[in-house]
N, C-alpha and C positions, 0 to 999 in steps of 0.2 A: 504494500500500500504506500509506503514511503517513497519507493522508486517511482511509482505512478504519479504521486504528487510532485516529486522533484522534476520529472519529465514534463509535466503540465506547466510548472513554473518557468521552465526553460523554453518550451515550445510556444506558449501563449504570447510572450513579448516578440518572438521572432515572426509569428503569424501576423500580429498587428503591424509590425514594422514593414513586413513584406507587402501587406495589402495597401498601405499608405504610400509605398515607394513609387507606385505607378501613376500617381496623380501628376497632372501638368498644370503649370501656372499660366499657360497661354490659353486665352479664350478663343473659341472657334465660332465664327459668325455663320450660322446655318441658313440665314435668310437668303444668301447668295450662293447656296449650295449648287455645285455643278456635279452632275452625275458622273460616277466613275466609269471607266471603260466598260463596254458591254462584254459580258463573258457568257459563253454557253449558247450562242446562236439566237438569242432573243432580239427584240427590237424595241425602240422607243416609239410609242404611239401618242400622237397629239390628242389631248382630251381637253378641248376648250382653252387652249393656251398653256396647258400643263402637259408635261411629257412623262408618261408612265411606261415602265419597262414591262414587257410581256414576252413570255416564252411559252410556245405551244409545241406539242409533239403528238404524233399519232394522227389518225383520221377516224371519222365516223360520228355518229350522233347517238345520244346526247353528248354535248361537250361538258367535260368535267372542269370546273373552275376551282382552283385551289387558293384558299385565302389564309395567309400566314397569321400567326399570333402577333400580339403587341410587340412592336420593335423587330419583328421577324421579316424575312424577305423570301422571295421565290426560291432561293437556294436551300431553304429549309425543307422544301418539297422535292428536291432533286431525285432522290431514290424512289419516292412514291410516284412521282410523275413518270419516271422511266417505266415502272411496272404497269401503271394504268394505261399508258400510251400504247401498249400492246393490244388493247381491246377497243379503245375509242380516243377521240381527240381530247387531250388534256392540256389545260393552260394554267400557268401560275404567273402571278404578276406581283409587282412591288407597289405598295401604296406610296403616295406622295412623300418624298423625303426619306424613303427607306430603300435599301439595296441600290439598284441602278436608276431609280426614278429621281426626277428633279423635285426639290422641295417646293412646297407651296409658299408663297410670299406672305401669307397671313395665317392667323389662327384658324383652325378648322375643327370640325367635329364629325361624328359618325355619319350624319346625314350627307355631309360633303363627300365622305369616302364611298357611300352607297351610290351617290350620283356619279362619282368618278368611275365606279365599276360599270354602271349602266352605260355610260358614254364610251368607256374603253371597249366593251364588248361590241357596241355598235360601230365605233370607228375602226376597229380591227377587222370587221367583217365576219365576226363569229356568230352564226345564226343560232337562235334558240332551237330546241329546248336545252336547258342547262341543268347540271347537277352541281350544287354548290357544296364544297367540303371546306370547313374552316377549323382551325386549331385555336383554342383559347379566345382571344379577342376577335380573331377572324370568324369564329363560330357565332359570336354575338352579332356580327355584321350580316351574316348570311340569312338569318331569319327575317329581319325587316326588309331585306332586298326581295325575298320571296313574297312578302306581303304587299308590295307596292302595286298600285293599280295597273301599271304597264305590264308587270309580270303576270297579273291576273288575266289581263286580256290575252297574252300569249298562251296562257294555260287554257283559256276558253277555246281559242282557235285549235289548239292541240286536241282538246276533247272532241270538237266537231270532226276532226280528222280520225277519230277513233281511239285516241289515247285515253286512258283511264284517269279520272280525277282522284287525287289522293286525300286532300283535305281542303276545307274552306279557309280562305285567307281574308283578312280584314285590312282596311286601309290603316296604315300605321303613321305615326307622326314623322318618321324619318324618310318617307318616300320623296322621290324627286318630283318637282312640280312639272 
């Protein structure tokens, strides 16, 4: 027990020192963030003056759209995307200011991110239907997206073509106008 206590007394200050050692005194201005080099065959898509990184693989329908968690990027889905692309078109993207996407010049919220995704899919020419898969915060964005009126209209058209309706959606406060 004394050896364990002694080890803790030595290790704890080293851990605290090591964690603090990586801080920087230089401030980084993210308002003028320039996207890093594009890696992995994706592209930047113009979404109303904003440029978002999109990477798609595979072919077929429905298109699977992968939504990363808070602070995550499309790179988090690399292995999953590769596996899913064997069966259908699979797309991962970076929200504004993350990964290879250009940062937004103002404060934004979840409704902005949902509108960005709607515009991204339209601008990139990725036709519905979509299967949205989100991790963590990304999962929180997928549900309001599916409840937006424009998504409901697409779902109704798909139903008329013979696709089965799975659940009733309501208009949510985060839907794009």
